N, C-alpha and C positions, 0 to 999 in steps of 0.2 A: 224435198220432208229433213232430206242431211242434213241442210241447209239450218234445217232450224234446227233440230237439234246440234246442231255446233253453236248455232248463237245464242240457244240453253244452258249449253255448257261453259262457255264462254261467260258469261252472268255470272253463272254459280262462282264462277273462278273467279270472278273478281268481286262477289259479295263475299265469298271468304275471304280471297284477301285483305280486305276492308276491314271484315269481323276478328280478325285476327290481329290487325293493327288496331281496334280496342280495346280488343282482351287482355292479349301476350306483350308487357310493356318492353320496352326494348334494352339490355343488357348494359348496364353503366358499370367499368372499371375505374378503379380509381389509382394511382401509378404514384410513386413518391419515391425520387432520388434519393441516391448517397450523398455522403458533404460532411462527414461528420457532425462537428458541431451545430456549421452552418443547419441541417436538417433541424432544428430546433423551428427553419420557420414556416413545416411541411404545418403546426400545429394550430395558424389562425385559420390556415383551410377547410380542417374537420371542426372548425367553431364552427364555420358557415356555413358546414353542409349540415351540419348538426343544426343548428337555427330555423335553417328552412326545409327538417324534416329530411333530407334525404339520403337514405344508407344506400351508399355503393353494394352492388353486388357479391363483390370477390374489390379484394387491397392488394396490390402486389405493389413490392420495395424492394428495396435495394442498401444493405449500408446500416444509415443510419435509418435509410425508408423503410426498411424491414426490423428496423428497432421499434419506431413508433406505428408502423402498420398492426405491426403485432399486436400492442397495447388497444389500439383504435378494433382492431379483427376480435379482440376479446370481449370485448366489452366496454369498456374508458370510455368516456366520453371526450371532444376534444378537450374542455375546461374542466376535467380530469385531466388531460393530462398535461395541464401549462399548469396549474398548481403545483404536478410530480414534478418538473422542470426547477420552476423555481422556489421547490421550497428544497427543494435535495442539491446539498452541496457535489452537483459532476465530477465537478476539477476535483476533488479530491477522491474518485476511485479511477485514474486517468492518470496521479502520480507515481503509483503504486512501482517503484523496478520490484523485477522477481526478489524474492524472500533472500538472504544469502544466506549459503549452506555453509557450516561446519560439519569439519569429520564429528565431533562431539556435541551437534545442536544448542548445548547449551555450554554457553561460555564459564570455564575452567574461572572462579575469585579470583585464584593466582595469577592471572596469565593477565597479560601488558596487551591484549593485541585488539583491536575495531577492525571491522567485518565490513565497514556496514557503506563503502564507497563505493565499491565496483569489485567485484566475482568475476576474473577467468578463469573456465578448464577446459584442456585442453587433451588430449589422444589420437591415438592411428582415427580418431573417423571424423574430426576437427575440435575446433574452436566452441567453446558455450556451451553450459550444461540445459538454456533456454533456447528455446526458438520463437520467441516472440521480447520485446527487452521490458511489455507492462506485461508485469503480476496480475490475469486477470480475477486473479479469485475476487479479488473484493466487486466488479464489474460484473463478474455473473452471481453471484447474490444479491445483485440490486437487481438482474432480470428478473430470479427466479424466485423472491421475493413477493414483485409484482405482476407475477403469472401465476402466482402458484396454485390460485384454482383449476388451473386448465391444462398446467405440467403435463397430465394424466392423458390427453386426449391425442388418438393419434393420427387424426381426417383431420388435416387442416380445413375442410368445407362446413367440420361440425362445429365448427366457431360463431360465435355471436354475426360473424363477418367472414365469410368465408376468402382465407390467407395465402398467398406466394412470395415468397420468401426466393434470392436470387445468390448464390456460389459461385464462384470460380474453382474450378478443383483440376490445381496446380501439377498430380499426378500423372494425369489423363490429356489436359488440356482439350478440356472442355466446360459448356456451361451448364451446372446443373441450376434444378428449376424444384426450392423442394416444396414439395404441394401433402406429407405424410410423413409419419415417424417418428421425434423427436422435434417436438416445438424451438425445443429451449436448443438444442444442438443446430436448426437450422441458420435460429436469425443470432447463436456466434457466430457461427461461421460467415455469414453471410455479412458481417460487420470484423470480422478479421484481416485488418490492415496487414500484410507482409513483414514481416520487420517487430513490427511495432507491436500489436500479440500474434499468440500462437493459432496456426490454424487446427484445424478440426479434425479430427482424424475416424473415417464413416468403418463402418464394421469391414468395407471391401477394401479397407486397406488404403483406399483417398484421402489426399490431404483438402480440404476446401477452404480457402481463405474467401478474403468482402469478392461478394457481385460485382462492383465499380468497374475490375479488371473483365468482365464478359457484355455487362450488359449493367451502365449503371440510372439509363433510366428505358426501362422495361416495356415498354410503351406495343412494343413485339407479338411480348408475351400476350401482353393484354386482349391481342386479336386474333392469337391465335388459340387461345381462351373462347374466344367467341365474345367478342363483348362488342355491341352497337356503341357506345357512347363511353371515349377517356378519354377524360382532365387527368394531363399527369402534371405534375409540380417540380423542378429542376433547380432547387437551393445555391447549381453549381454556373450557373447562366451560357453553359455550352456551345452556345451560338456568339460569345463575345458579346453582346448589348450593351454592358459598363465600357466596355475598353476593350484591348488587348494587354492589357498587365492588368487585373485585379489581380492580385495578390505581393502583400511589400517582401520584394526578396534579398531585402538584405536583414532578417530574421531566419533563424533554423522554420520557426514553425510557415513562414511563408513563404518559403522553398517546398518545403513539405507540403500545403497546400498546391502550390502552382505543378508541380509533379505529378500530386493526383491527378487536379485538372486535366493535365496534359495526358495521359495514359487513360481518363475517363472519357475525355469528350467528343472523342471521333464517333462514340455510337450512339452517345445519348443526341448528339446533333443528326447523323441519320433517322434517329428515331422519333422526331420534332415533328415527319410528315405524318404516322401514323398516331397522330391526338388529335382529335379534335379539338381542341385547348390545351396551352404547355404555359401552364403561369411560374413564372420565376422571378421569385424575391431580387429586391436587389441587397446582396448578400459584399459588394464589394467592398475591401477592410478588414472580412470577419476571418480567422482563420481557423481549416474544420477542427485545429484542435483546439480550439478558442473555449471549451468548455463555461469561462468563467465569465461570457459577454452573453449568455444565456436573453437578458431581458430586453437587450440590443437585437438579438436576430429576432428576437418572437416581433417585437414592435417595426420590422422591416417585411415577414413575414404580414401583418396588420397590414402596412405598409402596402403590399400585393393585393390583399386581397381588398382593399379599400378599390383600388385601380382598375381591377377588373370584374367590377360590380355586372358586369354586360356578358360577361361568364358563365357567373352564377344567374342570373336573371333568365339566359336562353336555356342553362339547364335544368333549370328547374319551372319553364315552360315545354323544355320538353317532357317531363317525367311528371307535370301536373294534376291526370288522371291519377294518380298512385298517391300523392303525397295527402296528408303526413305517412310518410314508410314508415315502419315498424324492427324494433331489434332488441332480444335480450341483454339489460347491460349486467354491466361485471356486477353489480352489488346483487344484484338476484342471484347472480349464479352462488350453489352450496360448492362448501367448500367440502372437497371426498376427507375421506378417513385414512389415516396410516394405519393401515393392520402390523403392517410386520418391516423392518428394517434389518437389510439381510446385510453383510461386510465381505469383502475380496483378503486374499492372504495377505494382501497390503496394509494391513489397515489391525493397530495392533488388540490384541485382546482386552491389553486394560482398558482400551478407547468404547468399546462393546456398549457396557451398563450405560454407558454415558447417550450413548445413541440407540437402546433401544427404552430407553426412559422416554421417546416421544411417540412410542406403538400405546392405539387409543386416539390421539391429537387430533383436532382437525389440520390442514393442510391448510392455513390460513397467512397471510403475511405476516404475524407474528411469531406463530411456529416455524414458519421458517427462517426467519431473520432467527430467530434463539438455532434452527440446524445450524445454520453457515455460521455462525459462533462458531460451535462444536467445532465444526468442520477445520474449519482456519484455524483452532486452537489446534487443533492433532496436525498440520502439515507441519505451523510455524515448528514444534515443538521436537513433532521427529521427522524435522530435517527430509519433508516429501516436497518435488516438487508441484503437486498439486493435490485436492482429495474432489470427486466432483462424483453422481449419484446419476438413476435414472430413475425415473416413476412408474412404474404399471400397475392394473387393476391393486392400487392402495399400497406396494407396495415398494419398498426406497431401496435400490441397491449398491451400496455408495461402494466405489473404488479408488484407491490409494494410485498414486503412479507416479514411483522414483527415477531421482537425477539419473545421466544415464551414468555408466562406469566406467568413466574416465579416469585416465593414467593419472591426474595434474590439477590443481589447480593454484591459482596465485589468488589473494583475496586485498584490497586497501583498505585504511579504514584509517578516519579522522574523530577526535575526542580535543576535549578544552575549549579555552577559546580565552582573549586579549580583554584587554581593560583599562579602565583605570580606575584607583583607590586613592583614600585619601585619611591615613591613622589615626586625627583629629588633633595631634600635637600642636604644638603653635609651633616648635623650629622647622618642623618639616613642609612638605610641597608635595605634592597631588604626585604621583608616580606613574608607571606604563607596567600595568600586573600579566604578564601570561602563565599561559596551562597545558596550553595544544603536547598531541601527543598525536603523529605521524605514522603508519604502522605501514608493513606492507612484508603478507606474509599467506606461507603456501602448504602443500603437502604434494608430495608423490608417494606412487606406490612403488614399495619396494619387492614385495613377497606379497599372498595372497591376502593376506591378513595383517602383513607388516606397512607402517608408513611411513615415509620418510616428511617429520616437520623443519620449519626454519622460518626465520621473520626476523628485517630489520626494523627498531624502534627510535624513534627521531622522537625527543623530546628532554628529558632529564640526562644531557649527551648522547652518544652515539649507541647502539648496543645491536650485536646479530649473536644471535639464537640458531641453535638444530639441535634435534632429536627425536621420537621415535613414538612412537603411538601403537598401541596393539590391542586390538579391543580382544572380550571374553568373555564367556557368556553373552547374555542378550543384551544387559545396558552396562556394561560395568570393560572398562579400560585399565593397561599398562599405561604409564608412559614416563619417557627420562627426555630432559633438557641440558643441554652443555650450551653458556653463554658468557659473553666477553662485555663488556662496556668500555670506554674512549669519552674522557669528555665530563665524566661527573662534576656535577657541584655537588662543594665543599659544604658545612654547614653556616656559613654565608653566604648558598644563596639557597632560600625557601621556597620552589614553586609557584609564586599566586601571591605572594613577598613581595618588599618593595630590596628585597637584600638576591646581590647578583653579580656572584662572581665564577668565573668561569676557571678549569687550571687542568692537568694532562692525567688527571689522575684514571687510574685505569682499574676494573675490577672486573674477577672472574664468577664462575654460578653452576655449579652445579644440583642440578633438582632432579627429583623423581618422585610419581608418586600413583595412583590408584583413584580415578573417577566412578562413579558409579550414577545411575539415570534412574532411581527404584520408579518416579512418574514423573509424567509426563513433563511435568514444568518444575521439577525439582534438581538438582546434582547434587551430589557431596565428593569432596575430597579428600585424603590424608599423602600426605606427600613429609617429606626429610630433605634438609641438602645441607648443601657448603657453600659459603661465600669468603670470598676472598676480597681486602680491597688495600689502595696505595692509596693513601694520599699525597701529591705532592705541590698542591696551592701555598703551603699554611708551614709550619718551624716548628712541629707538636712533638710532642717528648717520644713519642712513638706514632709513626706514617703507613703504619704496618696494622688490619684489622682482620680477623679470621671470625669467622661466625658460624659456628654449626647448629642447627635448628632442626624441631618436626613439626607440622602445621595439622591442622586440618578447615576444611572450609565449605561453608554450607548457602549453599542458588536456594529462592526460590520466586517465580515469575509469571505472573499471571494478570500482567500486563501490558498489552500493543500499546507500545508507543508512538505508532505512525496514524496514528488515531485519536484525536486531539478529546474526541467524545466519548472515550472508553472507559468503563471502570477496570480497574483492577489494583496490582499493587506488585511490588518489587524491592525483594528482601535480597540482603548479602552480609555472609560473616563470614570473619578467619582467625584463625590466632593462632599464632606461629612462637613458639619456648624454642630457649638456646643459652649459647652462651658466648660474653662479646671477648677475645683474645690479639692481644696476649695480659690486653690488662684482666686478669679473674675474674668475670662479672657475672650476673644472671640477665638474660634477654630475654620481652617479652615484647608480643605487640598486639592489639585487639582495635579490631576494625569493623564497624557493621554502619548500616547506611538500609534505609528504607525511605521508598515515596510509594503513595496512592492515591489516586485515584476515584475520587465513589460519591452518587450523586444519582437523584429519583429522577432527572429527566435527562436529557441529550444540548440540554442550554444551559443547566447551572450545576458544575460539580463543589462537592467540599475535595478538598488539597491536605495532604499531610504529609511534613518529609522530616528525616530527623536523622542523623548520624552523633557516632560519638567512632572514639578513638583514645587507647591509653599506651603509651608505647618508651618502653624501655629498653635503648640502643645505647651505642656512642656514640658518645654527647656532638661528638667530631663530622659527623658521617648526618647530610638533609637526612635520611631514613627516620631517624631522628624524632623528628616534626611533621605534623600537620598544616596545612595552612584549613583557616578560621571562613568565616565565609565572607568576612568582612580585610581576610588577609595578611591574620598576623599568625606568626607562627607558636605552636603550643605540643606539648608533650603530653597531656591530656584534653581531652574535646568534650563534650556534649552539643548537641546542636538542637532545637525544637521549631520547627514553624508550619503553622496550619493556617491555612488560608481558602478561598473561591474560587475557580476556574468557571468562565464563560468561554464554551466554545462558538468562533465565530467560523460562517461562510471559507471558506477554502484552506478549509483542515488551522484555518490560525484561532489563537486563541490567548483570554486574556487570560492574567494568576495575579492575587491581591491576597497579603497573608500581611503576619505580626509574627517574627521571632523572636528566641533566646538562646545566647552563647554563653558558654561560661569555659574558661580555657587556666591553661596556666602550664611552669617548665618551660623554665629555658635555660639555654646556654651560658656557662660562664664559667671562668678558673676555677675557682671553688669547688662549685658541684663535677666540674671535669677530674678532678685532682682526689677527692672524693669519696665518687662515687652519689648515686645519687636514690635519692625513695626510690624502695622496687613497691609500694603500695599500690597497686593502680586505682588511679586518680586521684592521690595524693597531695599531686600539687594543685589540685584545683583546690585547697584547702591553704596553701601557703601567703601570706599575704601579697605576694606579689600577681597575685593570681586576678585578671578576667574577666569583663562582664560586659556584655551587650545586648540592651532590650533597644526593638526598633519594627521598623513597617519594609516589607518588601512590594516590587509592584512588577511586572515583568511582559513582555509580549513573545507572541514565539509559533509557530506554525509545525504542523507536524508530519514528519516523511515517511517513505519506507527510508534515508542516509539517517533516519533516528530523528530526536528535536532540535528545532534551532530556535532557539529563544534569546534576547535581550532583558533583562536583570536587571534592576536596582533596588540595592540592601540600601535603607539609609537608621542609623542607629542613635540613640539618645549621647552616644556620648564625647562629640559627635564624631561618627565616623562611614563614609559612603563605601558602595563599590557600585561600581558597573562593569559590568561583564557581558559580552556578546559571544555566546561558544556552542558549540553541539555536543547531544550526550543520550 
């Protein structure tokens, strides 16, 4: 009797096992490796799963695998992801170095300093004000825009597909698997390549970097979470299937990629055995930083899918009873509403109305894009390291991060350019033109609110400057500078023209003023100064010049020159008035510049450029003249140019337009002896005034260093100017 009961129980257990196998489908995990730009090869795998109606029960990703995995888990299809990476200029998001920080945030219109190449800050805690080379504000904005509908999700199991991201805690030397909390923080931490991107700081004070340092192919995590079937994609080829040396070690990017492989491959190779299948796209020859090679990397992913059709066939066979599977697409998810926007004490009061204007709007792609633009504007004009935010229950909490308080800084900058010009006269030849200015400047903290400023300017001679800056109130500061210049170019040498002559000229300058920033985008300056110049290059009746003066300056800047498709404009105006002695004469200088870009789309823009000057200084001095767009020197000058801009991938742009120049005022012995007409712009109506009308074409690239352009002016005169430079 007992044997019959045991036999019956065994039959019952076998029946239940069979029933369970037929009712409960196996748990399928998709594992996506890190690999930087090579991670784009994951997308064809996602497309093939979509095509077969297979939906993973969980997606686990590291670094770029976490980025694409989070998008897929949020509801994007493989086709949608392919469209995003092909239509997005990904390289431009990775070309931004950290924003330059100056003590006054907006540069004074009277300064000659450029700070666009390199910034090094130092103090008792070490060097560098940023803990990453890349300014992540832009890539952060891109992630938030595409994940806008799910940013408030706190449990990653509540996404369209449950999701996990892997990070490395370099504070406590441990692996972190993100399953809840901020989805953005999880993804951003998982891709935080050390040194390249700043680590993500968690609430417990730990710093998280790229998960590839701990687990670049996290199939072990998939098994730990109960996965019965594991399909992994390794875009780095951890087993060196395609050769021992996969990267071009003669380049910086190739060396970086090889170092990345060296650090991540041991753990990845060990995890191959924990997957049912590992698909390895042949990304040989592609760099982890090669975001400009998206199409080629996608093609390698397609080839890998085609070569592994047996894998997908077997997977489909094991899941065929439950196919096709359904999931919620991203387009079906409703956009949450922004109920409130709150800020911390770092965000200025003047910015709060702009931020609160988003209350009541849907948290969709366009809204988050606009919100990110406002945040970046606040960051740049307040001199903040970062402006970020958290979302919870419809409330956006905005937080600003200041740079660390270090005791000093050094800035390196470059502007101007070089090229070839031809003035159109029959007896002249093309000449080499140059206008570059190289600067090294910086500051040191002397007292809690007193800073020593210093600078070296190499351009129109070599100039050394030193001064002090003292902030008062909330947006104003006093400053003073003392400078000496050697080798000043005389009137025979006007930068940008064909007239060059070096000499042992010496000048001294003393300047003081008040700077005021009433708005984030605006600066006003009032200054007074005294210049002394000695010219030794020519037997003038008098080689000594003393110039006391007072001036006012204005800057308004709402243009991001690091983005070729951005709208905005920048305007600068300076006015100076004084005298030139010992020849008693009134002296003044009026200068104004305007550049604007505006347009309804990111692929077509209108541009406008204008410049004007009217200068009355001692005629022997080079500062009495400006150089026109075609290299003519003038004391009175009006330049207007209008045209179009076509932004292209990789932050490249093409410009074309028409221009009009009117100019006059030249040095001659009679003018020097009798004094010059003091009425502004009166030289434009003299018989010897000049005029140029023509066309302009240029190609350039927008970077965090500024816009590097190669431009060609052709006038009906005919005059020609081809210049390559940075501004």
